[in-house]
C-alpha positions, 0 to 999 in steps of 0.5 A: 538877357541883358547881355543881348540888349542893345543901347535902346534897351531892346533885344537884339533879334539877330543875335538871339537867333544866332544863339538859338541856332547855335544851341539847336545845332549843339543839341542835334549833335548830341542826338544818337546818329543811328535812327530806328527804321520806324522813325526813319521811315516816318521822316522820309515817307511823310516828307513833302518831297515824295512824289505820288509814285514813291514807295511812301506807304499809307500805312504806318502801323508796321515796320515790315513792308512785305505784302501780307499776301506773301507771308505765312502767319498762324495764330497761337492755336496754329490756325492760318485761315486769314491774311492780315498785316501782323498777328503780333499786334493781337494784344493791342487790338484786343485792348481796343475791342474791350474799350469799344465793348464798353460803349456798345451796350446793345450788342453786349446785351444781345450776347447775354440774351443769347446764352440760353439760345443761339438764334444764328446757330447754323448761320454762315455769314460772309461780311464785307465792312470796315474792320474797326474795333466796333465791327469786331464787337459786332463780329464777336456778338454774331459768333456768340449768337451762333454764327460762323463768320468770314470777313473782308474790308469794304475800304482799302484804308479803314482797317485797323491792323491791330483789331484785325490781328485780335480777331485773327488770333480769336479764330476768325477768318479775316482778310484785310489790312490797311493800305490794300491795293485795288488787286488786294481788295478784291483778292481778300473778298474772294478768299472770304467767299471761295473756300472749299467746303464752306458755303455762305448762307448770309451776307452782311455788306457795306457798299455792295461790293461783296454782293457784286462779287458773288454775283459776278463770280459765284452766282450759284452760291445764292441758291443757299443764301438766305438774305443780304443785309446792307447798310450804305447808301451806295449798297442799297442803291445797287440792290434796288437796281438789281431788284428793278432789273429782276436780278435780285435772287434773295431777299435783302434788308436795307439797313441804311434807311432804318430810322436808327441808322439814318437819324443816328449813325449818318447824322451824329457820327458824321457830326463829330467825325468830320472834324476829327478827320480834318484836324488829324490830317491837315491841322486846319483851324475852322473859324472863318473858313469858307466850306462847301458841303455837297449834299444835305442828307443826314451826312451832310447835316451832321457835317454842316452842323459841326462846321457851323458850330466852329465858326466856318462859313458853310455853303450847301449844294443840293439837287433835292428841293426838300433838302435844299429847303431844310439847309436854307431853314437851318441858316446855310446858303444854298449855292451851285458849286460853280459859284463858290468854287473859287473862293472856298477853303474846304470842299466836302462831298457827301452825296452818294453820287459820282463825279460831283467834283470834276476836274473843271472844278478842281482846276478852278480851286484856289491854292491850298483848298482842302478836298475830301469826301464823307460819302461811302464811295470814292466816285464823288471826287474825280481823282482819276482826272488828276493822274495826268503828266502835267500835274505833280503829286507830293506825299505830305503824310499818311492820307494826305497828298498835294496835287500841284499844277504847273503854275504852282497852285496846289490842293490838299487831297485827303485819302484819295477821295475815299471816306474821310472819317474811317480812312483818316480818323476813328468814329464814335463807338456809341453811335456805331452800336446803334447801327451794329445792333440794327445789323445784327437783328436784320440778320436774325430776322432774315435768317429765322424768317419762315419761307415766303415771309420775304420775297426777292426784294428790298425791305426795311426793318420793322419799325418795332425793331427800330424801337427795340434797338433805341430802348437798348441804348437808353439805360446808358443815359439813365433815361426813363421813358413815359408810358401811355395810359390805356386811355391814351393809347386807345386815343391814338390808336396805338399799342402801349408797347409800340410800334409808336410810328408807322412803317413809312415814318422816316 
């Protein structure tokens, strides 16, 4: 060090930098000149110089760029009734599923109880959900309960390729891979539904796309379908529209509005995964950042709580005066988006609506503003309005794009406006166990219900089942419920074993 000290006894910065650059150049020259395809594609495809129309791919889980639709794959038993990215990843996916099983105690308990009886024996379930390790545990539980399953993904970016491979290796008919095109998406759903000699009698949907496809292409299938189980706000809204129009042909179970979904998955899951998704994609620091969260339902509440805890300044937009009042009493500033759009650093949508962030707002955002969506559908941010000649798209990394205006201003768009947490990160397994168990029980209820119990309408899960799902998860915390005495139960007008809340309780 003393050699590089000047007369004043301080370090000569310029000389230090020169020696560092010389060392770095020497070190670089020592590196092998041949680069494997994976590392090369990573360095090129994630470069900020890539335009939107380049060959850069959102999926980085496989070296093979061939479309799965163009490949013939078979599992170790010779079965080829699936379409996934790479069957060779099955072992990795199986390990992820095994980890998820440890955090999904209720589904594992259902499997044990099903050893003697098969409540879904004869059920042929066609499903369209996110294909993750957690969903795989649900699918394998349904199989253990006696059901046959065929599955597609409800989101083109959320599939875990290695998990899809493990399911295919296990004999499941899965049609999904990360980074599907829109055409691939509908093709996969059609392959699930349209199989000669196989007729589904139950639907498990997340977003309503599967239900929509069957109504559009194969309406006669509803003659044998016993019911639909739907878990998302978007899908439930579509079911209520069908019901209102008198076009709902079968009973449907609204899982999204069950207490165990609303109060746990929507709130706690998003409270943790919003930070995970933003960190993985942008490395942003939250302290001091100004963030606007559009919507203060359960998802919005979870996002706001997490961001506030990290030191962000959080604004909320709302249309519902009840949710708006909740936001105010939780300490958040209620605003119109137009009032803060120029100053915020991050915009998050979670309304379930369409055109929440339109081109006018995108034009007014500050340079570097991060824009993302936590709702199920990609309709909340008007991404289509950004695909115009005067704007330039640059790929930064997987699921991250710069959209650049002619004056040099750029915004950071995540997952092309699709669901952030499942497109860009992962979600907490334990919370998903609660939702998945609710879905399984809803399927059992609809499948085994005597004729006439449910009409062609949308129903909420009975409160007794909500409470049962919650009770299955309590042993994980070594939790001990207090029991009512006979006198207390009589005073409250309740059965000692529940249900403890009326069906209208939200």
